[in-house]
C-alpha positions, 0 to 999 in steps of 0.5 A: 924670413925677411924683416919679420921683426920689423913689420911696417904700417902703411898709410891711409890713402883716403876714403874712396867714394861709395861707387868705387868701393862697391865697384871693387866688391863687384869687380871680381873678374871671371876666371878660367876654371882652376884645378880643384884639389884636396884641401891643404895641398902644396898648391892650395892657399896657405893658412898664413901669408907673410907679405913683404912690400918693397920699393926699389931705389931709382936706377937699382931695379936691374941690380936688384933683379940680378941679386934676386935671380941669383938668390932663387937659384942659390936656394935651389942648392941650400936647404932654406926653410920656406918658399916665396913667390915674387910679384911685380906691380902692374898697377899702382906705384912701382913695387915688388911683393913677396908672397911667402906661404906658411901653415902656422906661426910655429912654422914662421918661428922655425923659419926665422931661427933656421935663417939665423943658422944659415947666415952663421954657416954662410957669412957670404949670404949675409953680405949679399943680403946687405947688397939686396937691402942697399937697393931698397927705398922702403920695405914693410911686412905684414902677416895675414891669416886665411878666413875660410868663412869668407872666401869663395871656393878658395880651396879649389884654387891652384896657386901653381897656375897663377900668373897674375894676382889682383890684391884688394886691400880693405881697411875698416872703421873700428868695430865693423868687422862683422859688417865686412863679414856679412857683406862678403858672405852675401857676395859669396852667396851671389857667386854660388847662385850664378855658379861662378868659376871665379874662386877668391880667398880672403885673409885678415891682417894679423900684424903690420897694418892698422886693424881691422884690415883684410886682403882679398886675393884673386888669382888669374892665369891670363889678364883677359879674364877681366874682359867679361867684367861688365856682364858679370857685374850685372849677373851678380847684382841680379843674383843678389837681389835688391835687398842684399844689394842695398845691404852691401851699399850700406856696409860699404858706406858705414864700415869701409875706411878705404879700399884699393885694388892692384894687379901684380904679375909673377916672376918665376925667376925671382921666386923660390917654390917647393918641388911639389909646388913647381910640379903643378906647372914645371914649364913655368916655374923651373924651365931655366933651372932645368936648362942650367942643370943640364949645362952644369952636368956637361961643363967643367967644374968651376968655382960656384957663384956667391949665393944670393939670398933675398926674399923672406928672412931676417936681416943679418 
């Protein structure tokens, strides 16, 4: 767990124009069909997500990356209590985003406690965590809860196939949560009408940001899935019908305080996922680890490097 007791609050970026808001709502891009699986599989969207946004100091990017890669490898050998997916910004301000899946607040609490035990047993890890923290310019963490009533075929998503993630952040005016839900249910119904193969998941902010706020996650395997946006927007508007389209415009005009969409790409080297998760695509998640393991078997014994622990854990 990382700074779980120190969640930040992000600043409002201003009220976007109506056209921009509606455009974001309708710009849910075409995705290739993703592998469907049983509900609550290791690669399915988690019930809770701890998100840690970090900006890196100028000139510290390479240092931070080396520390995070070392951390990921060390955590393959240490019994750490949780996983994380490292996301690097492709749009918006330069930043990193740690996507840490959990199934309950009890699991979050347990992980927090275990990280304390890890630091006590391995004080060198606390030292390395301080090195990682020294590369940061800022950090904020939020906890989000999955809204199963608002996503579109969310449980068909296989996160192990994800290579990019579009994150749509929506902040609402006070008292308009029900309007937001109404709008996204209409959008989901339009997707069903055209039988879209573009699943997306909706999470509500529980802590760390002004409420009510929501995050919509749209996983992609390749960026070219955005190329069919213009045609898909028209299909969605036709499927909605005039009355629903007007209702969504009203909701955007009255309920939304701000909306922002950004794209991130995954760094498997700086991520730490479970064995079961990695089995969804081992060539992507663990290729270097496999190569290193073979080298270590044939190489003479040597002093192990200092483990690097970073992503989601409390500060020592």
